[in-house]
mmCIF file of the protein (N, C-alpha, C, O) and its ligand, coordinates in Angstrom:
data_MODEL
# 
_entry.id   MODEL 
# 
loop_
_entity.id 
_entity.type 
_entity.pdbx_number_of_molecules 
1 polymer     1 
2 non-polymer 1 
# 
_entity_poly.entity_id                      1 
_entity_poly.type                           'polypeptide(L)' 
_entity_poly.nstd_linkage                   no 
_entity_poly.nstd_monomer                   no 
_entity_poly.pdbx_seq_one_letter_code       MDKWICVICGYIYDEALGMPDHGIAPGTKFTELPDDWVCPECGSPKDSFEIYTG 
_entity_poly.pdbx_seq_one_letter_code_can   MDKWICVICGYIYDEALGMPDHGIAPGTKFTELPDDWVCPECGSPKDSFEIYTG 
_entity_poly.pdbx_strand_id                 A 
# 
loop_
_entity_poly_seq.entity_id 
_entity_poly_seq.num 
_entity_poly_seq.mon_id 
_entity_poly_seq.hetero 
1 1  MET n 
1 2  ASP n 
1 3  LYS n 
1 4  TRP n 
1 5  ILE n 
1 6  CYS n 
1 7  VAL n 
1 8  ILE n 
1 9  CYS n 
1 10 GLY n 
1 11 TYR n 
1 12 ILE n 
1 13 TYR n 
1 14 ASP n 
1 15 GLU n 
1 16 ALA n 
1 17 LEU n 
1 18 GLY n 
1 19 MET n 
1 20 PRO n 
1 21 ASP n 
1 22 HIS n 
1 23 GLY n 
1 24 ILE n 
1 25 ALA n 
1 26 PRO n 
1 27 GLY n 
1 28 THR n 
1 29 LYS n 
1 30 PHE n 
1 31 THR n 
1 32 GLU n 
1 33 LEU n 
1 34 PRO n 
1 35 ASP n 
1 36 ASP n 
1 37 TRP n 
1 38 VAL n 
1 39 CYS n 
1 40 PRO n 
1 41 GLU n 
1 42 CYS n 
1 43 GLY n 
1 44 SER n 
1 45 PRO n 
1 46 LYS n 
1 47 ASP n 
1 48 SER n 
1 49 PHE n 
1 50 GLU n 
1 51 ILE n 
1 52 TYR n 
1 53 THR n 
1 54 GLY n 
# 
loop_
_struct_asym.id 
_struct_asym.entity_id 
A 1 
B 2 
# 
loop_
_chem_comp.id 
_chem_comp.type 
_chem_comp.mon_nstd_flag 
ALA 'L-peptide linking' y 
ASP 'L-peptide linking' y 
CYS 'L-peptide linking' y 
FE2 non-polymer         . 
GLU 'L-peptide linking' y 
GLY 'peptide linking'   y 
HIS 'L-peptide linking' y 
ILE 'L-peptide linking' y 
LEU 'L-peptide linking' y 
LYS 'L-peptide linking' y 
MET 'L-peptide linking' y 
PHE 'L-peptide linking' y 
PRO 'L-peptide linking' y 
SER 'L-peptide linking' y 
THR 'L-peptide linking' y 
TRP 'L-peptide linking' y 
TYR 'L-peptide linking' y 
VAL 'L-peptide linking' y 
# 
_pdbx_entity_nonpoly.entity_id   2 
_pdbx_entity_nonpoly.name        ? 
_pdbx_entity_nonpoly.comp_id     FE2 
# 
_pdbx_nonpoly_scheme.asym_id         B 
_pdbx_nonpoly_scheme.entity_id       2 
_pdbx_nonpoly_scheme.mon_id          FE2 
_pdbx_nonpoly_scheme.ndb_seq_num     1 
_pdbx_nonpoly_scheme.pdb_seq_num     101 
_pdbx_nonpoly_scheme.auth_seq_num    101 
_pdbx_nonpoly_scheme.pdb_mon_id      FE2 
_pdbx_nonpoly_scheme.auth_mon_id     FE2 
_pdbx_nonpoly_scheme.pdb_strand_id   A 
_pdbx_nonpoly_scheme.pdb_ins_code    . 
# 
loop_
_atom_site.group_PDB 
_atom_site.id 
_atom_site.type_symbol 
_atom_site.label_atom_id 
_atom_site.label_alt_id 
_atom_site.label_comp_id 
_atom_site.label_asym_id 
_atom_site.label_entity_id 
_atom_site.label_seq_id 
_atom_site.pdbx_PDB_ins_code 
_atom_site.Cartn_x 
_atom_site.Cartn_y 
_atom_site.Cartn_z 
_atom_site.occupancy 
_atom_site.B_iso_or_equiv 
_atom_site.pdbx_formal_charge 
_atom_site.auth_seq_id 
_atom_site.auth_comp_id 
_atom_site.auth_asym_id 
_atom_site.auth_atom_id 
_atom_site.pdbx_PDB_model_num 
ATOM   1   N  N  . MET A 1 1  ? -10.751 -6.079 4.827   1.00 0.00 ? 1   MET A N  1 
ATOM   2   C  CA . MET A 1 1  ? -9.886  -5.240 4.020   1.00 0.00 ? 1   MET A CA 1 
ATOM   3   C  C  . MET A 1 1  ? -9.478  -3.992 4.810   1.00 0.00 ? 1   MET A C  1 
ATOM   4   O  O  . MET A 1 1  ? -10.308 -3.337 5.441   1.00 0.00 ? 1   MET A O  1 
ATOM   5   N  N  . ASP A 1 2  ? -8.205  -3.688 4.760   1.00 0.00 ? 2   ASP A N  1 
ATOM   6   C  CA . ASP A 1 2  ? -7.697  -2.505 5.460   1.00 0.00 ? 2   ASP A CA 1 
ATOM   7   C  C  . ASP A 1 2  ? -7.140  -1.502 4.461   1.00 0.00 ? 2   ASP A C  1 
ATOM   8   O  O  . ASP A 1 2  ? -6.933  -1.800 3.285   1.00 0.00 ? 2   ASP A O  1 
ATOM   9   N  N  . LYS A 1 3  ? -6.907  -0.309 4.976   1.00 0.00 ? 3   LYS A N  1 
ATOM   10  C  CA . LYS A 1 3  ? -6.169  0.702  4.227   1.00 0.00 ? 3   LYS A CA 1 
ATOM   11  C  C  . LYS A 1 3  ? -4.872  0.966  4.985   1.00 0.00 ? 3   LYS A C  1 
ATOM   12  O  O  . LYS A 1 3  ? -4.845  0.944  6.215   1.00 0.00 ? 3   LYS A O  1 
ATOM   13  N  N  . TRP A 1 4  ? -3.804  1.215  4.241   1.00 0.00 ? 4   TRP A N  1 
ATOM   14  C  CA . TRP A 1 4  ? -2.497  1.499  4.832   1.00 0.00 ? 4   TRP A CA 1 
ATOM   15  C  C  . TRP A 1 4  ? -2.013  2.839  4.308   1.00 0.00 ? 4   TRP A C  1 
ATOM   16  O  O  . TRP A 1 4  ? -2.174  3.152  3.129   1.00 0.00 ? 4   TRP A O  1 
ATOM   17  N  N  . ILE A 1 5  ? -1.417  3.627  5.194   1.00 0.00 ? 5   ILE A N  1 
ATOM   18  C  CA . ILE A 1 5  ? -0.955  4.949  4.788   1.00 0.00 ? 5   ILE A CA 1 
ATOM   19  C  C  . ILE A 1 5  ? 0.561   5.045  4.881   1.00 0.00 ? 5   ILE A C  1 
ATOM   20  O  O  . ILE A 1 5  ? 1.175   4.550  5.826   1.00 0.00 ? 5   ILE A O  1 
ATOM   21  N  N  . CYS A 1 6  ? 1.144   5.688  3.888   1.00 0.00 ? 6   CYS A N  1 
ATOM   22  C  CA . CYS A 1 6  ? 2.580   5.982  3.905   1.00 0.00 ? 6   CYS A CA 1 
ATOM   23  C  C  . CYS A 1 6  ? 2.782   7.162  4.851   1.00 0.00 ? 6   CYS A C  1 
ATOM   24  O  O  . CYS A 1 6  ? 2.237   8.243  4.629   1.00 0.00 ? 6   CYS A O  1 
ATOM   25  N  N  . VAL A 1 7  ? 3.565   6.948  5.905   1.00 0.00 ? 7   VAL A N  1 
ATOM   26  C  CA . VAL A 1 7  ? 3.744   8.011  6.895   1.00 0.00 ? 7   VAL A CA 1 
ATOM   27  C  C  . VAL A 1 7  ? 4.658   9.116  6.365   1.00 0.00 ? 7   VAL A C  1 
ATOM   28  O  O  . VAL A 1 7  ? 4.760   10.186 6.967   1.00 0.00 ? 7   VAL A O  1 
ATOM   29  N  N  . ILE A 1 8  ? 5.320   8.853  5.239   1.00 0.00 ? 8   ILE A N  1 
ATOM   30  C  CA . ILE A 1 8  ? 6.206   9.858  4.667   1.00 0.00 ? 8   ILE A CA 1 
ATOM   31  C  C  . ILE A 1 8  ? 5.436   10.862 3.813   1.00 0.00 ? 8   ILE A C  1 
ATOM   32  O  O  . ILE A 1 8  ? 5.622   12.071 3.947   1.00 0.00 ? 8   ILE A O  1 
ATOM   33  N  N  . CYS A 1 9  ? 4.556   10.346 2.917   1.00 0.00 ? 9   CYS A N  1 
ATOM   34  C  CA . CYS A 1 9  ? 3.893   11.246 1.976   1.00 0.00 ? 9   CYS A CA 1 
ATOM   35  C  C  . CYS A 1 9  ? 2.385   11.245 2.061   1.00 0.00 ? 9   CYS A C  1 
ATOM   36  O  O  . CYS A 1 9  ? 1.730   12.103 1.469   1.00 0.00 ? 9   CYS A O  1 
ATOM   37  N  N  . GLY A 1 10 ? 1.813   10.283 2.799   1.00 0.00 ? 10  GLY A N  1 
ATOM   38  C  CA . GLY A 1 10 ? 0.365   10.264 2.953   1.00 0.00 ? 10  GLY A CA 1 
ATOM   39  C  C  . GLY A 1 10 ? -0.380  9.437  1.924   1.00 0.00 ? 10  GLY A C  1 
ATOM   40  O  O  . GLY A 1 10 ? -1.610  9.390  1.936   1.00 0.00 ? 10  GLY A O  1 
ATOM   41  N  N  . TYR A 1 11 ? 0.358   8.778  1.025   1.00 0.00 ? 11  TYR A N  1 
ATOM   42  C  CA . TYR A 1 11 ? -0.301  7.898  0.044   1.00 0.00 ? 11  TYR A CA 1 
ATOM   43  C  C  . TYR A 1 11 ? -1.030  6.784  0.780   1.00 0.00 ? 11  TYR A C  1 
ATOM   44  O  O  . TYR A 1 11 ? -0.511  6.226  1.747   1.00 0.00 ? 11  TYR A O  1 
ATOM   45  N  N  . ILE A 1 12 ? -2.238  6.460  0.318   1.00 0.00 ? 12  ILE A N  1 
ATOM   46  C  CA . ILE A 1 12 ? -3.021  5.397  0.948   1.00 0.00 ? 12  ILE A CA 1 
ATOM   47  C  C  . ILE A 1 12 ? -3.156  4.211  0.004   1.00 0.00 ? 12  ILE A C  1 
ATOM   48  O  O  . ILE A 1 12 ? -3.620  4.347  -1.128  1.00 0.00 ? 12  ILE A O  1 
ATOM   49  N  N  . TYR A 1 13 ? -2.739  3.036  0.496   1.00 0.00 ? 13  TYR A N  1 
ATOM   50  C  CA . TYR A 1 13 ? -2.970  1.790  -0.235  1.00 0.00 ? 13  TYR A CA 1 
ATOM   51  C  C  . TYR A 1 13 ? -4.247  1.162  0.300   1.00 0.00 ? 13  TYR A C  1 
ATOM   52  O  O  . TYR A 1 13 ? -4.336  0.820  1.479   1.00 0.00 ? 13  TYR A O  1 
ATOM   53  N  N  . ASP A 1 14 ? -5.238  1.012  -0.578  1.00 0.00 ? 14  ASP A N  1 
ATOM   54  C  CA . ASP A 1 14 ? -6.532  0.439  -0.214  1.00 0.00 ? 14  ASP A CA 1 
ATOM   55  C  C  . ASP A 1 14 ? -6.564  -1.012 -0.702  1.00 0.00 ? 14  ASP A C  1 
ATOM   56  O  O  . ASP A 1 14 ? -6.558  -1.278 -1.904  1.00 0.00 ? 14  ASP A O  1 
ATOM   57  N  N  . GLU A 1 15 ? -6.598  -1.938 0.252   1.00 0.00 ? 15  GLU A N  1 
ATOM   58  C  CA . GLU A 1 15 ? -6.554  -3.361 -0.117  1.00 0.00 ? 15  GLU A CA 1 
ATOM   59  C  C  . GLU A 1 15 ? -7.733  -3.759 -1.001  1.00 0.00 ? 15  GLU A C  1 
ATOM   60  O  O  . GLU A 1 15 ? -7.605  -4.629 -1.863  1.00 0.00 ? 15  GLU A O  1 
ATOM   61  N  N  . ALA A 1 16 ? -8.871  -3.123 -0.784  1.00 0.00 ? 16  ALA A N  1 
ATOM   62  C  CA . ALA A 1 16 ? -10.065 -3.461 -1.572  1.00 0.00 ? 16  ALA A CA 1 
ATOM   63  C  C  . ALA A 1 16 ? -9.879  -3.098 -3.044  1.00 0.00 ? 16  ALA A C  1 
ATOM   64  O  O  . ALA A 1 16 ? -10.433 -3.746 -3.932  1.00 0.00 ? 16  ALA A O  1 
ATOM   65  N  N  . LEU A 1 17 ? -9.093  -2.055 -3.285  1.00 0.00 ? 17  LEU A N  1 
ATOM   66  C  CA . LEU A 1 17 ? -8.888  -1.585 -4.660  1.00 0.00 ? 17  LEU A CA 1 
ATOM   67  C  C  . LEU A 1 17 ? -7.658  -2.190 -5.315  1.00 0.00 ? 17  LEU A C  1 
ATOM   68  O  O  . LEU A 1 17 ? -7.622  -2.365 -6.533  1.00 0.00 ? 17  LEU A O  1 
ATOM   69  N  N  . GLY A 1 18 ? -6.644  -2.512 -4.507  1.00 0.00 ? 18  GLY A N  1 
ATOM   70  C  CA . GLY A 1 18 ? -5.393  -2.957 -5.078  1.00 0.00 ? 18  GLY A CA 1 
ATOM   71  C  C  . GLY A 1 18 ? -4.788  -1.846 -5.928  1.00 0.00 ? 18  GLY A C  1 
ATOM   72  O  O  . GLY A 1 18 ? -5.081  -0.666 -5.736  1.00 0.00 ? 18  GLY A O  1 
ATOM   73  N  N  . MET A 1 19 ? -3.938  -2.246 -6.873  1.00 0.00 ? 19  MET A N  1 
ATOM   74  C  CA . MET A 1 19 ? -3.339  -1.286 -7.808  1.00 0.00 ? 19  MET A CA 1 
ATOM   75  C  C  . MET A 1 19 ? -3.321  -1.920 -9.191  1.00 0.00 ? 19  MET A C  1 
ATOM   76  O  O  . MET A 1 19 ? -2.267  -2.304 -9.698  1.00 0.00 ? 19  MET A O  1 
ATOM   77  N  N  . PRO A 1 20 ? -4.522  -2.028 -9.805  1.00 0.00 ? 20  PRO A N  1 
ATOM   78  C  CA . PRO A 1 20 ? -4.618  -2.732 -11.097 1.00 0.00 ? 20  PRO A CA 1 
ATOM   79  C  C  . PRO A 1 20 ? -3.644  -2.199 -12.145 1.00 0.00 ? 20  PRO A C  1 
ATOM   80  O  O  . PRO A 1 20 ? -3.146  -2.964 -12.971 1.00 0.00 ? 20  PRO A O  1 
ATOM   81  N  N  . ASP A 1 21 ? -3.370  -0.903 -12.121 1.00 0.00 ? 21  ASP A N  1 
ATOM   82  C  CA . ASP A 1 21 ? -2.439  -0.323 -13.097 1.00 0.00 ? 21  ASP A CA 1 
ATOM   83  C  C  . ASP A 1 21 ? -1.015  -0.845 -12.895 1.00 0.00 ? 21  ASP A C  1 
ATOM   84  O  O  . ASP A 1 21 ? -0.181  -0.760 -13.797 1.00 0.00 ? 21  ASP A O  1 
ATOM   85  N  N  . HIS A 1 22 ? -0.743  -1.389 -11.700 1.00 0.00 ? 22  HIS A N  1 
ATOM   86  C  CA . HIS A 1 22 ? 0.585   -1.898 -11.382 1.00 0.00 ? 22  HIS A CA 1 
ATOM   87  C  C  . HIS A 1 22 ? 0.577   -3.418 -11.232 1.00 0.00 ? 22  HIS A C  1 
ATOM   88  O  O  . HIS A 1 22 ? 1.519   -4.003 -10.699 1.00 0.00 ? 22  HIS A O  1 
ATOM   89  N  N  . GLY A 1 23 ? -0.491  -4.045 -11.706 1.00 0.00 ? 23  GLY A N  1 
ATOM   90  C  CA . GLY A 1 23 ? -0.543  -5.503 -11.674 1.00 0.00 ? 23  GLY A CA 1 
ATOM   91  C  C  . GLY A 1 23 ? -0.905  -6.092 -10.328 1.00 0.00 ? 23  GLY A C  1 
ATOM   92  O  O  . GLY A 1 23 ? -0.702  -7.284 -10.096 1.00 0.00 ? 23  GLY A O  1 
ATOM   93  N  N  . ILE A 1 24 ? -1.444  -5.262 -9.427  1.00 0.00 ? 24  ILE A N  1 
ATOM   94  C  CA . ILE A 1 24 ? -1.837  -5.753 -8.107  1.00 0.00 ? 24  ILE A CA 1 
ATOM   95  C  C  . ILE A 1 24 ? -3.369  -5.803 -8.055  1.00 0.00 ? 24  ILE A C  1 
ATOM   96  O  O  . ILE A 1 24 ? -4.037  -4.771 -8.108  1.00 0.00 ? 24  ILE A O  1 
ATOM   97  N  N  . ALA A 1 25 ? -3.904  -7.009 -7.951  1.00 0.00 ? 25  ALA A N  1 
ATOM   98  C  CA . ALA A 1 25 ? -5.341  -7.219 -8.059  1.00 0.00 ? 25  ALA A CA 1 
ATOM   99  C  C  . ALA A 1 25 ? -6.095  -6.641 -6.865  1.00 0.00 ? 25  ALA A C  1 
ATOM   100 O  O  . ALA A 1 25 ? -5.568  -6.603 -5.753  1.00 0.00 ? 25  ALA A O  1 
ATOM   101 N  N  . PRO A 1 26 ? -7.325  -6.195 -7.095  1.00 0.00 ? 26  PRO A N  1 
ATOM   102 C  CA . PRO A 1 26 ? -8.174  -5.777 -5.976  1.00 0.00 ? 26  PRO A CA 1 
ATOM   103 C  C  . PRO A 1 26 ? -8.275  -6.898 -4.945  1.00 0.00 ? 26  PRO A C  1 
ATOM   104 O  O  . PRO A 1 26 ? -8.380  -8.070 -5.308  1.00 0.00 ? 26  PRO A O  1 
ATOM   105 N  N  . GLY A 1 27 ? -8.244  -6.542 -3.668  1.00 0.00 ? 27  GLY A N  1 
ATOM   106 C  CA . GLY A 1 27 ? -8.338  -7.536 -2.613  1.00 0.00 ? 27  GLY A CA 1 
ATOM   107 C  C  . GLY A 1 27 ? -6.990  -8.044 -2.131  1.00 0.00 ? 27  GLY A C  1 
ATOM   108 O  O  . GLY A 1 27 ? -6.935  -8.899 -1.247  1.00 0.00 ? 27  GLY A O  1 
ATOM   109 N  N  . THR A 1 28 ? -5.899  -7.530 -2.698  1.00 0.00 ? 28  THR A N  1 
ATOM   110 C  CA . THR A 1 28 ? -4.562  -7.953 -2.268  1.00 0.00 ? 28  THR A CA 1 
ATOM   111 C  C  . THR A 1 28 ? -4.208  -7.286 -0.946  1.00 0.00 ? 28  THR A C  1 
ATOM   112 O  O  . THR A 1 28 ? -4.145  -6.061 -0.850  1.00 0.00 ? 28  THR A O  1 
ATOM   113 N  N  . LYS A 1 29 ? -3.976  -8.124 0.083   1.00 0.00 ? 29  LYS A N  1 
ATOM   114 C  CA . LYS A 1 29 ? -3.611  -7.592 1.389   1.00 0.00 ? 29  LYS A CA 1 
ATOM   115 C  C  . LYS A 1 29 ? -2.242  -6.907 1.318   1.00 0.00 ? 29  LYS A C  1 
ATOM   116 O  O  . LYS A 1 29 ? -1.362  -7.308 0.556   1.00 0.00 ? 29  LYS A O  1 
ATOM   117 N  N  . PHE A 1 30 ? -2.093  -5.864 2.137   1.00 0.00 ? 30  PHE A N  1 
ATOM   118 C  CA . PHE A 1 30 ? -0.798  -5.168 2.170   1.00 0.00 ? 30  PHE A CA 1 
ATOM   119 C  C  . PHE A 1 30 ? 0.334   -6.138 2.492   1.00 0.00 ? 30  PHE A C  1 
ATOM   120 O  O  . PHE A 1 30 ? 1.425   -6.058 1.928   1.00 0.00 ? 30  PHE A O  1 
ATOM   121 N  N  . THR A 1 31 ? 0.048   -7.050 3.405   1.00 0.00 ? 31  THR A N  1 
ATOM   122 C  CA . THR A 1 31 ? 1.082   -8.001 3.817   1.00 0.00 ? 31  THR A CA 1 
ATOM   123 C  C  . THR A 1 31 ? 1.443   -8.983 2.701   1.00 0.00 ? 31  THR A C  1 
ATOM   124 O  O  . THR A 1 31 ? 2.473   -9.653 2.775   1.00 0.00 ? 31  THR A O  1 
ATOM   125 N  N  . GLU A 1 32 ? 0.606   -9.070 1.677   1.00 0.00 ? 32  GLU A N  1 
ATOM   126 C  CA . GLU A 1 32 ? 0.874   -9.966 0.556   1.00 0.00 ? 32  GLU A CA 1 
ATOM   127 C  C  . GLU A 1 32 ? 1.704   -9.292 -0.543  1.00 0.00 ? 32  GLU A C  1 
ATOM   128 O  O  . GLU A 1 32 ? 2.169   -9.955 -1.470  1.00 0.00 ? 32  GLU A O  1 
ATOM   129 N  N  . LEU A 1 33 ? 1.883   -7.980 -0.431  1.00 0.00 ? 33  LEU A N  1 
ATOM   130 C  CA . LEU A 1 33 ? 2.695   -7.282 -1.425  1.00 0.00 ? 33  LEU A CA 1 
ATOM   131 C  C  . LEU A 1 33 ? 4.140   -7.753 -1.303  1.00 0.00 ? 33  LEU A C  1 
ATOM   132 O  O  . LEU A 1 33 ? 4.574   -8.123 -0.212  1.00 0.00 ? 33  LEU A O  1 
ATOM   133 N  N  . PRO A 1 34 ? 4.892   -7.747 -2.402  1.00 0.00 ? 34  PRO A N  1 
ATOM   134 C  CA . PRO A 1 34 ? 6.290   -8.186 -2.344  1.00 0.00 ? 34  PRO A CA 1 
ATOM   135 C  C  . PRO A 1 34 ? 7.088   -7.365 -1.329  1.00 0.00 ? 34  PRO A C  1 
ATOM   136 O  O  . PRO A 1 34 ? 6.794   -6.193 -1.093  1.00 0.00 ? 34  PRO A O  1 
ATOM   137 N  N  . ASP A 1 35 ? 8.102   -8.000 -0.731  1.00 0.00 ? 35  ASP A N  1 
ATOM   138 C  CA . ASP A 1 35 ? 8.923   -7.313 0.266   1.00 0.00 ? 35  ASP A CA 1 
ATOM   139 C  C  . ASP A 1 35 ? 9.622   -6.085 -0.318  1.00 0.00 ? 35  ASP A C  1 
ATOM   140 O  O  . ASP A 1 35 ? 9.948   -5.138 0.398   1.00 0.00 ? 35  ASP A O  1 
ATOM   141 N  N  . ASP A 1 36 ? 9.845   -6.121 -1.633  1.00 0.00 ? 36  ASP A N  1 
ATOM   142 C  CA . ASP A 1 36 ? 10.544  -4.989 -2.253  1.00 0.00 ? 36  ASP A CA 1 
ATOM   143 C  C  . ASP A 1 36 ? 9.580   -3.961 -2.843  1.00 0.00 ? 36  ASP A C  1 
ATOM   144 O  O  . ASP A 1 36 ? 9.993   -3.048 -3.558  1.00 0.00 ? 36  ASP A O  1 
ATOM   145 N  N  . TRP A 1 37 ? 8.300   -4.120 -2.538  1.00 0.00 ? 37  TRP A N  1 
ATOM   146 C  CA . TRP A 1 37 ? 7.311   -3.120 -2.970  1.00 0.00 ? 37  TRP A CA 1 
ATOM   147 C  C  . TRP A 1 37 ? 7.625   -1.798 -2.294  1.00 0.00 ? 37  TRP A C  1 
ATOM   148 O  O  . TRP A 1 37 ? 8.012   -1.766 -1.126  1.00 0.00 ? 37  TRP A O  1 
ATOM   149 N  N  . VAL A 1 38 ? 7.459   -0.709 -3.027  1.00 0.00 ? 38  VAL A N  1 
ATOM   150 C  CA . VAL A 1 38 ? 7.686   0.615  -2.450  1.00 0.00 ? 38  VAL A CA 1 
ATOM   151 C  C  . VAL A 1 38 ? 6.493   1.517  -2.746  1.00 0.00 ? 38  VAL A C  1 
ATOM   152 O  O  . VAL A 1 38 ? 5.705   1.254  -3.655  1.00 0.00 ? 38  VAL A O  1 
ATOM   153 N  N  . CYS A 1 39 ? 6.380   2.569  -1.971  1.00 0.00 ? 39  CYS A N  1 
ATOM   154 C  CA . CYS A 1 39 ? 5.323   3.555  -2.163  1.00 0.00 ? 39  CYS A CA 1 
ATOM   155 C  C  . CYS A 1 39 ? 5.404   4.121  -3.583  1.00 0.00 ? 39  CYS A C  1 
ATOM   156 O  O  . CYS A 1 39 ? 6.463   4.584  -4.006  1.00 0.00 ? 39  CYS A O  1 
ATOM   157 N  N  . PRO A 1 40 ? 4.290   4.085  -4.317  1.00 0.00 ? 40  PRO A N  1 
ATOM   158 C  CA . PRO A 1 40 ? 4.317   4.572  -5.701  1.00 0.00 ? 40  PRO A CA 1 
ATOM   159 C  C  . PRO A 1 40 ? 4.490   6.090  -5.796  1.00 0.00 ? 40  PRO A C  1 
ATOM   160 O  O  . PRO A 1 40 ? 4.809   6.613  -6.863  1.00 0.00 ? 40  PRO A O  1 
ATOM   161 N  N  . GLU A 1 41 ? 4.283   6.781  -4.702  1.00 0.00 ? 41  GLU A N  1 
ATOM   162 C  CA . GLU A 1 41 ? 4.400   8.244  -4.715  1.00 0.00 ? 41  GLU A CA 1 
ATOM   163 C  C  . GLU A 1 41 ? 5.798   8.722  -4.344  1.00 0.00 ? 41  GLU A C  1 
ATOM   164 O  O  . GLU A 1 41 ? 6.346   9.612  -4.993  1.00 0.00 ? 41  GLU A O  1 
ATOM   165 N  N  . CYS A 1 42 ? 6.378   8.128  -3.293  1.00 0.00 ? 42  CYS A N  1 
ATOM   166 C  CA . CYS A 1 42 ? 7.649   8.655  -2.792  1.00 0.00 ? 42  CYS A CA 1 
ATOM   167 C  C  . CYS A 1 42 ? 8.770   7.617  -2.731  1.00 0.00 ? 42  CYS A C  1 
ATOM   168 O  O  . CYS A 1 42 ? 9.913   7.955  -2.423  1.00 0.00 ? 42  CYS A O  1 
ATOM   169 N  N  . GLY A 1 43 ? 8.446   6.353  -3.023  1.00 0.00 ? 43  GLY A N  1 
ATOM   170 C  CA . GLY A 1 43 ? 9.489   5.340  -3.078  1.00 0.00 ? 43  GLY A CA 1 
ATOM   171 C  C  . GLY A 1 43 ? 9.912   4.786  -1.729  1.00 0.00 ? 43  GLY A C  1 
ATOM   172 O  O  . GLY A 1 43 ? 10.909  4.070  -1.638  1.00 0.00 ? 43  GLY A O  1 
ATOM   173 N  N  . SER A 1 44 ? 9.161   5.111  -0.671  1.00 0.00 ? 44  SER A N  1 
ATOM   174 C  CA . SER A 1 44 ? 9.512   4.587  0.654   1.00 0.00 ? 44  SER A CA 1 
ATOM   175 C  C  . SER A 1 44 ? 9.181   3.098  0.743   1.00 0.00 ? 44  SER A C  1 
ATOM   176 O  O  . SER A 1 44 ? 8.247   2.636  0.088   1.00 0.00 ? 44  SER A O  1 
ATOM   177 N  N  . PRO A 1 45 ? 9.940   2.339  1.548   1.00 0.00 ? 45  PRO A N  1 
ATOM   178 C  CA . PRO A 1 45 ? 9.704   0.898  1.679   1.00 0.00 ? 45  PRO A CA 1 
ATOM   179 C  C  . PRO A 1 45 ? 8.447   0.591  2.489   1.00 0.00 ? 45  PRO A C  1 
ATOM   180 O  O  . PRO A 1 45 ? 7.850   1.479  3.099   1.00 0.00 ? 45  PRO A O  1 
ATOM   181 N  N  . LYS A 1 46 ? 8.055   -0.698 2.482   1.00 0.00 ? 46  LYS A N  1 
ATOM   182 C  CA . LYS A 1 46 ? 6.814   -1.114 3.141   1.00 0.00 ? 46  LYS A CA 1 
ATOM   183 C  C  . LYS A 1 46 ? 6.769   -0.738 4.620   1.00 0.00 ? 46  LYS A C  1 
ATOM   184 O  O  . LYS A 1 46 ? 5.695   -0.464 5.156   1.00 0.00 ? 46  LYS A O  1 
ATOM   185 N  N  . ASP A 1 47 ? 7.928   -0.722 5.282   1.00 0.00 ? 47  ASP A N  1 
ATOM   186 C  CA . ASP A 1 47 ? 7.889   -0.449 6.724   1.00 0.00 ? 47  ASP A CA 1 
ATOM   187 C  C  . ASP A 1 47 ? 7.626   1.031  7.026   1.00 0.00 ? 47  ASP A C  1 
ATOM   188 O  O  . ASP A 1 47 ? 7.579   1.443  8.185   1.00 0.00 ? 47  ASP A O  1 
ATOM   189 N  N  . SER A 1 48 ? 7.457   1.820  5.962   1.00 0.00 ? 48  SER A N  1 
ATOM   190 C  CA . SER A 1 48 ? 7.053   3.219  6.166   1.00 0.00 ? 48  SER A CA 1 
ATOM   191 C  C  . SER A 1 48 ? 5.533   3.352  6.195   1.00 0.00 ? 48  SER A C  1 
ATOM   192 O  O  . SER A 1 48 ? 5.008   4.459  6.322   1.00 0.00 ? 48  SER A O  1 
ATOM   193 N  N  . PHE A 1 49 ? 4.826   2.230  6.077   1.00 0.00 ? 49  PHE A N  1 
ATOM   194 C  CA . PHE A 1 49 ? 3.370   2.252  6.090   1.00 0.00 ? 49  PHE A CA 1 
ATOM   195 C  C  . PHE A 1 49 ? 2.818   1.759  7.430   1.00 0.00 ? 49  PHE A C  1 
ATOM   196 O  O  . PHE A 1 49 ? 3.413   0.918  8.103   1.00 0.00 ? 49  PHE A O  1 
ATOM   197 N  N  . GLU A 1 50 ? 1.659   2.313  7.789   1.00 0.00 ? 50  GLU A N  1 
ATOM   198 C  CA . GLU A 1 50 ? 0.938   1.817  8.951   1.00 0.00 ? 50  GLU A CA 1 
ATOM   199 C  C  . GLU A 1 50 ? -0.545  1.761  8.612   1.00 0.00 ? 50  GLU A C  1 
ATOM   200 O  O  . GLU A 1 50 ? -1.006  2.399  7.666   1.00 0.00 ? 50  GLU A O  1 
ATOM   201 N  N  . ILE A 1 51 ? -1.284  0.986  9.401   1.00 0.00 ? 51  ILE A N  1 
ATOM   202 C  CA . ILE A 1 51 ? -2.721  0.868  9.171   1.00 0.00 ? 51  ILE A CA 1 
ATOM   203 C  C  . ILE A 1 51 ? -3.373  2.236  9.283   1.00 0.00 ? 51  ILE A C  1 
ATOM   204 O  O  . ILE A 1 51 ? -3.108  3.007  10.206  1.00 0.00 ? 51  ILE A O  1 
ATOM   205 N  N  . TYR A 1 52 ? -4.244  2.513  8.302   1.00 0.00 ? 52  TYR A N  1 
ATOM   206 C  CA . TYR A 1 52 ? -4.952  3.802  8.273   1.00 0.00 ? 52  TYR A CA 1 
ATOM   207 C  C  . TYR A 1 52 ? -6.341  3.599  8.838   1.00 0.00 ? 52  TYR A C  1 
ATOM   208 O  O  . TYR A 1 52 ? -7.117  2.782  8.342   1.00 0.00 ? 52  TYR A O  1 
ATOM   209 N  N  . THR A 1 53 ? -6.642  4.344  9.870   1.00 0.00 ? 53  THR A N  1 
ATOM   210 C  CA . THR A 1 53 ? -7.939  4.172  10.529  1.00 0.00 ? 53  THR A CA 1 
ATOM   211 C  C  . THR A 1 53 ? -8.822  5.397  10.381  1.00 0.00 ? 53  THR A C  1 
ATOM   212 O  O  . THR A 1 53 ? -9.935  5.426  10.907  1.00 0.00 ? 53  THR A O  1 
ATOM   213 N  N  . GLY A 1 54 ? -8.341  6.405  9.673   1.00 0.00 ? 54  GLY A N  1 
ATOM   214 C  CA . GLY A 1 54 ? -9.096  7.640  9.560   1.00 0.00 ? 54  GLY A CA 1 
ATOM   215 C  C  . GLY A 1 54 ? -10.291 7.552  8.639   1.00 0.00 ? 54  GLY A C  1 
ATOM   216 O  O  . GLY A 1 54 ? -11.008 8.536  8.461   1.00 0.00 ? 54  GLY A O  1 
HETATM 217 FE FE . FE2 B 2 .  ? 4.967   7.592  0.195   1.00 0.00 2 101 FE2 A FE 1 
# 
């Protein structure tokens, strides 16, 4: 499981947690999110995210 960070606003998507409030189950890989998924904080597209290693 990885974490991905939005380089625009700093929002972190944690694959282990998913986004249950948005219908995304825990354990959902970032790459499995729909292509039209956007950052829930700032609305940036998936390509604005990178792997978070911090
Ligand atoms: Fe964002």
